C-alpha positions, 0 to 999 in steps of 0.5 A: 728900676731901683731893684735892677740897679741894686742887683747890678751893684751887687753883681759888680761887687761880687765879681770884684776881687778884693785883696786881703789886707793883713797887718803886715801890709799896713806896716809895709805901707807905713814903712814905704811912706816913711822912707818916701817922706824922708827921701823927699826931705833929703832931696829938698835940703840938697842940690838934688831938689833943683835937679829933680825939678829939671827931671820933672820938666824932662819927663813932661816932655817925654810924656808929650812925646809918648802921646803924639808918638814922636818916635825920635824923641822916644828912641833918644830917651830909651838909649840915654836912660842908663847913662842918665842914671849913672850921671845922676849918681855921680853928680850927687855923690857928695850928698849920697855919701853924706846921707849914708853916713847920717844913716850909719850914725843913727843911734839905732844902728850904733846900738845894734852894731857895736863895732862902730868906729871905735874908741875916741868917737864913742867917748862922751865928748870930743874935746874939753872945755879948756879946748873950747876956751882956747879956740874962742880966745884965738878966734876972736883975738885974730878977728880983732886984728883981721887975721884970716883963719880956717879952723876945722874941728873934726867930729865923727867923719875922719879927716885923714885924707885932708890931714895928709895934705898939710904939715903934721903938728900934733900939739895941744890946742892953745890960743898961742899956737893957733895965733902963731899958725895963722900969723901973716907971712909965716910958713903955716898961715896958708890953708886950714888947721885940723883939730881932733879932740884936744890936739891940733893935728895938722896945718896948711891943709887943703880943703875941697871948695864948695861949688855952691853960689856964695856972696861975692864978698866971700872968698876962697877961705869961706868956700873951702870952709863950706866945702869941707862941711858939705862932705863931712860932719866937721865944724869949721870956724872961719875968720875973714881977713877983709872984715874980721867977722867970724863965720861957721860952716856946718852940714853944708850951711854957712852962718855968718857974723856970729858972736863969741857966745854963739860960737861957744854954744855951738861948740858946747852942743857938739861937745855934748852931741846934742845939736838943736832940732832945727840944725838942718833946716836953719843952718848951724843951730839957727845962729847968726846970718845964714848964707843961702845957696843952691 
């Protein structure tokens, strides 16, 4: 009996085709696993996560329809699949663009592709310590008197399309200039200021509004600051006109009620291009009170 069972197993193994595993196959498996892992991480940190859960629910219903041969439902699914894929890409267009931009900004690619955006973005720092001091002085001077402000500090993603919606300034960053721009009842106080390097390039700029859910006490200024951070890598400093509190928006995360030291540290890290490892998961460098939203 035992010999018969052993013979059957041996016969099965001899007739089974075993693929030859090469070292390139192992590398390929590791690459695919790495890509899938980072795609899932990207999904989890964007609106795509909620959308993916909705798609999973729909797939469960489709599977049930397939088991019970519900022809009408299967016909509908077959005819709307192509449209659904296009709709998926349109809905997630900002997230997809940001993911591709982050991929293009990896050190590996920038070292292999020397034609990357040029000049000023390749410099060691985007702005000087003097500019940081002037931004801080203006920000917290306006916060003390509850003057609303929206200051966008450009990083690697160009902001020309938003710059064109405002009025050209092209002036050296000083606290007096920023305070005068945002002074109430002046022609330039409405909208955002864009800072590139050590210069204020434009004022009264219109920014894209975030569609995410925010605390009801936050208004259009915070929604605009968060919106520009969702589609670019810029850092936005927001001063609330109602409370005088300072908030930071970066990479689609809003960090509220930050101190002068925290804003300085954040600008310093951006200046040296060494953001904290927890930047993406905890909001801007994990500082202050982060506004959670989906």
